C-alpha positions, 0 to 999 in steps of 0.5 A: 478511471472508475465510472460513476455507476461503480462509485454509486455502487460503492456508495450504496454498499457503504451506506448500508454498513454500520460495522466495517472491517478493513483487513491489511495483509501482512505481506506487502500491505503497508502501502494500503494502510494510508488509504484504509485510514483515510476511508476509516476517517470518513466512515467514522465521521458518519458514526460507523464503527471501523476497524483497520486490522493490521499486524506487523505494521508500525505507523507511530512515525506518522501519528502526527500526520494521520489518525491511526486510532482505527488500527487494531492487531486483534480481530475484535469480534472474537473477544468478549470486551474491549478496554480502552485507556485515554492516553491523550489526557494521561500518556502511558510510558509502560504497561504490565499485568499480573493474572491469577484465576480470580484477578487481573492487575494492570500496572501503568507508568505515566509521567503525569501520575494522574491516572483516574477511572474516568480515562477508562472505557469498556465496550462489548466485543463480538460485534459482527462486521457487516461489511469487509473492505479488501484493499488488495485482492492479490493477497486475498488468501492471506486474509483467510477463510474467515472472511469468505462469507462476508459481504465485500467491496474489493478495491486495488485491482484491474478489475473492481469487484463489488459484492453488495449485501445480497451477494455473499461471495466476493467473486460474483456477477457484481463485478465491473471492469475498469479500463486500466489499473487503479490503486485503492487510494485513487478509487477512494479519492475518486469516491470522496470527490464524487460524494463528499467533496467538501470534507477533505480533512487532514487525515483523509488527505494525508492518508490517501497521499501516503498510500499513493507515494508508497505505491510503486507505479502511478497512472497519469490520473493518479499523478494528477490526484497526487498534485490535487491532494497537495493543493488541497493541503496534504502534508507532502514534505512531512509525509515524504520525510517520514517515509524516508526516515522509516528506511533502515540504514541497510536499505540506504546502503543498497539504494546507494549501490543501485544509484552508483550502477545506474545508467539511462536507457533512451528510446527515440522514434521520430523525435519522440523520446523516452528514457528509463533508469537501469541498474545492476546488483551483484551478490556482494551488494546484498552481503555488504548491505545485509539486505535481501532480494525480497527488499527490491520492490520496497527499494524501487518505491524509494528510488523513484523519488530520486529520479528525474521527472522525465524518467519513464520507469526503472529496471534492476537486474539482480545476480544473487548467485548461480541459482538466483538471477532475476530482473525487476521492472517498474514502469507505467501500467500500460508499458509494464503490461507490454514488457510483462508479455515480452519477457514472460514474467509475472506481476508482483506489487505492480512490478514486473518480475522475471528470471533469466538463464542462470548461466548467462553473464549479467552484463550480457543479459542486461544488454539483451533484455534492455534491447528487447525493452527498447524495441517494445517501447519504441513500437508503442510510441 
């Protein structure tokens, strides 16, 4: 959990800011968009300018559940002017333009045929952001050198780094340690509970819940917050349905193959029982479904919604050919760290990733690795 002192530091830093940018990394950033939009909704209600910089992520399928008006694919302090068209009063089916040295002509097609100049507003660009909020520090390099001189709040890490206005570089002595992993959605939810407990709007509730459902691992506290968000009125069923609708047919086929190979691995120590799911994938599974090994973390986040509630996690072993043999493990944060040390792997997107000898049969490798996982889990009971 985040301490009240740290939440107060977040609050004081946000209070000073007037123009805020929340950049979403291109790689593995989708799970943070909901949390970013939730925070943007809160800050915009306070009269602040907030842009969520998001490239190659499409949330149109969630438009009825989350306010996506803060999303932009352009770094707006690099442009001279911003032209905005009100599409609520006049929907736009298509837009094209011609540009010459002296004129820009825009062609709009609208089913209402009632477009007027009152629906257009022009704002100046080049408004410098006075605060950057980064929701995934692991992807800092993707965000670029541009942001390194800006005041920062870093969320979504086992260390919550806060850079206030008198500290220009994000990695400063204004860093506070959190006892265990907390997602950006959980930290933002905890912040809102502490300072704005009476303004749980639809956009805030649904945005936080979206990110928490897309996260590949949850602590007990985060599971409690999911329940709390549902009780406060978040549209759980609609969001879950929208997430599932966004899965491609190829991903569905791969999920089916994982479920077909699935078995339960049990651990029992003096009556204290735990179990996790285990499955295997072979080269033909990827060929037949036209998917990639890079899709596994996203697939795991979806599969978890199909598993019994008592399942502690999931382990998928992949044989993608002679030179590509890898395993993926998603468990509770504390257990993932134990398994990470045992298998000498690395953490990617909250998932333990490890390699095993390329000349070893996948069935034998699975048996050996599961025995090691069972042993460390048993010792932790």
